[in-house]
Backbone bond lengths (Angstrom), bond angles and torsions (degrees), N, CA, C in turn:
res aa  C-N    CA-C-N  psi(-1)  N-CA   C-N-CA  omega(-1)  CA-C   N-CA-C  phi
1 X - - - 1.447 - - 1.522 108.31 -
2 X 1.329 117.49 127.68 1.460 120.47 179.93 1.517 109.91 -88.21
3 X 1.312 114.93 150.88 1.451 121.66 178.83 1.509 108.22 -94.02
4 X 1.330 118.23 131.90 1.455 119.50 -179.08 1.526 111.38 -66.97
5 X 1.312 116.08 148.24 1.452 120.70 174.63 1.518 107.39 -73.17
6 X 1.315 116.22 131.39 1.459 121.76 -177.13 1.521 110.10 -82.11
7 X 1.312 115.69 168.71 1.457 119.78 178.47 1.526 109.99 -64.26
8 X 1.329 116.58 155.64 1.456 120.18 -177.65 1.531 112.20 -56.37
9 X 1.323 115.19 145.55 1.460 120.26 -179.40 1.524 109.13 -139.75
10 X 1.340 117.27 69.38 1.461 119.79 -176.06 1.526 113.57 -67.97
11 X 1.305 118.21 -18.53 1.459 121.35 -179.09 1.519 112.46 -94.73
12 X 1.320 117.02 24.21 1.457 121.45 -178.43 1.520 109.70 -118.46
13 X 1.329 115.24 126.11 1.455 122.56 175.17 1.515 107.41 -119.11
14 X 1.319 115.75 130.81 1.459 121.77 177.96 1.517 106.74 -123.42
15 X 1.323 115.89 114.45 1.461 120.84 -178.96 1.519 109.30 -115.42
16 X 1.312 115.65 128.68 1.455 121.46 175.56 1.520 107.08 -101.74
17 X 1.324 116.41 121.63 1.457 121.75 178.26 1.519 108.04 -100.20
18 X 1.313 115.42 113.35 1.462 121.42 -175.53 1.512 109.99 -141.88
19 X 1.323 114.95 -170.41 1.461 121.56 177.85 1.524 108.56 -138.13
20 X 1.320 115.54 144.38 1.454 121.51 -178.27 1.527 112.13 -57.80
21 X 1.317 117.31 -36.04 1.465 121.38 -176.36 1.524 113.01 -75.23
22 X 1.327 117.85 -11.15 1.469 122.15 -174.32 1.533 110.59 -82.78
23 X 1.320 116.80 115.49 1.459 121.75 178.87 1.515 112.59 -62.87
24 X 1.324 117.28 -38.22 1.464 121.15 178.10 1.523 110.00 -61.87
25 X 1.321 116.57 -41.20 1.464 120.21 178.81 1.528 111.07 -63.90
26 X 1.318 115.93 -44.18 1.475 118.83 179.34 1.525 110.97 -61.48
27 X 1.326 117.09 -38.14 1.466 120.60 178.13 1.529 111.51 -70.05
28 X 1.321 117.14 -32.16 1.458 122.96 -177.20 1.532 112.22 -77.28
29 X 1.296 117.38 -28.10 1.471 121.89 -173.43 1.526 113.72 -52.92
30 X 1.343 120.48 -48.38 1.468 119.26 179.88 1.534 112.68 -62.74
31 X 1.320 117.52 -34.60 1.465 120.53 177.96 1.525 110.39 -68.18
32 X 1.318 115.68 -43.63 1.460 121.86 177.66 1.530 109.82 -58.67
33 X 1.332 115.83 -47.32 1.466 120.43 179.87 1.528 111.49 -63.70
34 X 1.323 117.27 -33.76 1.462 121.92 179.50 1.531 111.57 -61.91
35 X 1.321 117.26 -36.10 1.465 120.10 -179.69 1.516 112.70 -67.77
36 X 1.329 117.14 -22.08 1.459 120.28 177.17 1.525 110.70 -56.13
37 X 1.319 117.29 -36.58 1.460 121.59 179.70 1.529 110.35 -66.80
38 X 1.326 116.69 -43.62 1.466 120.61 -178.26 1.519 113.10 -68.89
39 X 1.318 116.92 -32.45 1.457 120.92 -174.40 1.528 112.26 -110.81
40 X 1.329 116.45 29.66 1.464 120.47 177.20 1.518 108.78 -63.83
41 X 1.298 119.78 141.35 1.455 130.73 1.98 1.537 113.90 -96.78
42 X 1.295 119.10 34.11 1.466 120.89 174.96 1.525 109.38 -56.47
43 X 1.292 115.95 155.66 1.469 121.50 179.08 1.515 108.77 -98.98
44 X 1.311 117.73 120.61 1.459 124.18 176.77 1.522 107.31 -110.16
45 X 1.324 116.54 128.14 1.456 120.32 179.76 1.519 110.23 -132.66
46 X 1.290 114.27 147.23 1.464 123.40 177.95 1.519 105.88 -108.81
47 X 1.328 116.69 120.49 1.455 121.02 -178.55 1.523 108.45 -116.82
48 X 1.321 115.60 114.92 1.459 120.67 175.76 1.530 106.73 -80.49
49 X 1.315 116.64 117.86 1.469 120.59 -173.22 1.521 112.70 -66.14
50 X 1.316 117.54 -19.17 1.462 119.84 177.37 1.523 110.99 -88.06
51 X 1.323 117.34 -42.83 1.458 120.71 177.87 1.528 111.74 -68.72
52 X 1.319 116.92 -30.92 1.470 122.80 -177.86 1.524 110.86 -114.02
53 X 1.324 117.05 38.63 1.470 121.41 -176.21 1.529 112.09 -58.14
54 X 1.332 117.74 -37.94 1.465 120.25 179.99 1.521 111.83 -64.94
55 X 1.307 116.70 -31.99 1.461 121.62 179.00 1.526 110.91 -73.07
56 X 1.308 116.69 -41.75 1.464 122.04 -174.89 1.531 112.09 -79.60
57 X 1.327 117.35 -37.28 1.462 122.16 -177.26 1.517 110.92 -57.82
58 X 1.304 120.00 135.59 1.456 130.88 15.72 1.536 114.91 -96.43
59 X 1.312 117.69 8.05 1.463 120.24 -179.54 1.532 108.71 -70.05
60 X 1.320 115.92 132.14 1.459 121.52 177.44 1.532 108.81 -95.22
61 X 1.313 116.08 125.56 1.458 121.27 175.38 1.525 106.32 -109.17
62 X 1.324 115.57 107.35 1.465 121.24 -174.91 1.518 113.25 -102.50
63 X 1.321 117.54 -22.72 1.463 121.62 -176.24 1.523 109.75 -128.15
64 X 1.321 114.89 149.09 1.454 120.76 -175.88 1.507 111.79 -125.85
65 X 1.326 118.08 150.46 1.456 126.14 -10.36 1.528 111.33 -77.29
66 X 1.316 115.43 144.18 1.459 122.38 174.49 1.515 106.99 -108.45
67 X 1.326 116.26 130.12 1.460 121.36 -176.80 1.521 111.29 -114.04
68 X 1.313 114.66 141.54 1.448 123.27 172.72 1.519 106.42 -119.21
69 X 1.325 116.53 120.27 1.463 121.42 178.47 1.524 107.24 -113.97
70 X 1.319 115.00 123.61 1.465 121.82 -178.74 1.521 107.49 -118.91
71 X 1.322 115.96 122.22 1.466 121.65 178.19 1.525 108.33 -121.09
72 X 1.304 115.99 128.77 1.463 122.02 178.23 1.525 111.74 54.12
73 X 1.341 116.39 38.90 1.456 121.44 175.58 1.513 116.04 82.05
74 X 1.337 117.95 2.55 1.461 121.32 -178.98 1.517 110.38 -123.86
75 X 1.326 116.38 136.67 1.464 119.87 175.33 1.518 108.64 -64.53
76 X 1.325 116.40 128.11 1.466 122.13 -179.24 1.515 112.08 -111.67
77 X 1.331 115.57 -23.64 1.467 120.12 179.33 1.514 107.62 -150.05
78 X 1.324 116.05 136.72 1.452 121.64 172.95 1.514 107.31 -147.86
79 X 1.317 116.32 114.77 1.452 118.85 179.07 1.513 112.43 174.89
80 X 1.305 113.25 174.03 1.457 121.31 179.19 1.515 108.64 -82.48
81 X 1.323 115.87 137.28 1.459 121.73 178.00 1.510 109.68 -121.55
82 X 1.315 115.50 153.54 1.457 117.95 168.85 1.521 106.28 -66.71
83 X 1.312 118.25 144.12 1.466 119.82 -175.44 1.525 113.17 -78.84
84 X 1.322 115.01 63.42 1.464 121.43 177.97 1.527 108.37 -123.97
85 X 1.293 116.48 132.10 1.460 121.76 -176.61 1.529 112.38 -60.72
86 X 1.321 118.02 -36.32 1.466 120.18 -178.31 1.525 112.12 -66.30
87 X 1.323 117.24 -31.93 1.463 120.47 178.07 1.521 109.92 -64.73
88 X 1.321 116.80 -49.33 1.464 119.75 178.82 1.523 110.76 -64.87
89 X 1.302 118.28 -40.18 1.470 121.59 178.73 1.537 110.30 -57.12
90 X 1.333 117.53 -45.65 1.473 120.80 -179.93 1.529 111.47 -63.74
91 X 1.322 116.79 -40.93 1.460 119.81 178.39 1.519 110.47 -62.58
92 X 1.315 117.52 -43.93 1.460 120.35 -179.67 1.520 111.57 -65.91
93 X 1.314 117.63 -41.85 1.462 120.45 177.54 1.525 110.68 -61.76
94 X 1.306 117.23 -40.22 1.464 121.64 178.20 1.518 110.49 -64.49
95 X 1.319 117.73 -44.65 1.460 120.83 -177.17 1.519 112.74 -69.13
96 X 1.311 117.34 -29.49 1.460 119.78 177.35 1.517 111.36 -66.18
97 X 1.321 117.04 -27.82 1.450 120.75 -179.02 1.514 113.92 -96.84
98 X 1.328 117.78 6.91 1.455 121.79 -175.24 1.517 110.51 -106.70
99 X 1.320 116.26 124.25 1.457 121.21 175.00 1.516 111.78 -112.59
100 X 1.310 117.33 3.06 1.454 121.51 -175.36 1.515 113.10 -78.09
101 X 1.312 114.61 -171.02 1.458 121.49 -178.74 1.526 111.08 -68.67
102 X 1.302 116.43 143.85 1.466 120.06 177.42 1.526 110.96 -61.25
103 X 1.321 115.85 146.88 1.458 121.31 -178.16 1.526 110.71 -111.36
104 X 1.324 117.47 36.66 1.457 121.10 178.70 1.520 109.09 -124.82
105 X 1.325 116.19 161.74 1.457 120.52 -176.23 1.534 111.95 -80.69
106 X 1.320 115.42 172.00 1.462 121.73 -177.07 1.530 113.10 -60.09
107 X 1.345 120.38 -41.85 1.464 118.61 178.03 1.532 112.85 -60.95
108 X 1.330 117.82 -36.52 1.467 120.27 177.44 1.525 110.49 -69.00
109 X 1.325 117.21 -37.37 1.471 120.11 175.77 1.523 110.55 -63.12
110 X 1.319 116.36 -42.30 1.464 120.30 179.29 1.532 110.49 -64.91
111 X 1.324 116.80 -40.29 1.470 120.71 176.48 1.522 109.89 -60.79
112 X 1.326 116.91 -43.97 1.467 120.74 179.10 1.524 110.53 -58.38
113 X 1.323 117.41 -43.01 1.464 120.15 -179.74 1.526 111.58 -66.82
114 X 1.342 117.47 -38.31 1.467 120.30 177.15 1.531 110.74 -64.13
115 X 1.330 116.20 -42.65 1.471 119.71 179.71 1.529 110.08 -65.03
116 X 1.318 117.31 -42.99 1.471 120.08 178.52 1.530 110.85 -60.54
117 X 1.335 116.71 -43.86 1.467 119.62 178.19 1.532 111.27 -64.40
118 X 1.325 115.21 -42.13 1.469 120.75 -179.78 1.535 111.13 -60.08
119 X 1.322 115.94 -37.90 1.458 121.02 -179.95 1.520 112.43 -89.25
120 X 1.332 116.60 0.16 1.465 123.05 -178.32 1.526 110.89 57.84
121 X 1.356 115.35 43.23 1.456 121.19 176.53 1.522 108.66 -105.09
122 X 1.316 118.12 150.42 1.469 119.77 -179.43 1.515 112.37 -70.22
123 X 1.313 115.63 142.91 1.464 121.37 170.98 1.526 106.41 -112.64
124 X 1.298 115.85 165.07 1.471 118.92 -178.70 1.486 110.41 -123.92
């Protein structure tokens, strides 16, 4: 059964924070990339926490995969997920329909703003 392509979501950024040495991350990468097709034109980025340590610091990423979801310039989700495509799909569908206040802490909001600046994307 194919999944329908959702409506455009240009104000959605999905960042996966992982590490090259992590086998779970390597296994998750193709699934993560697959969702880019379903949620076009959302921006999906892979951030290696060691290669991009200056970007991630001072946030500690201890478990993988850790996802940062930014909608309309605000972090809406930041946390570790089980590496299953349906879990991330549900989170993204939920965030697309949410206009309320972000439910993440200040360090995650600051990380979201650093990532947006790094990618030269608008924040609000």
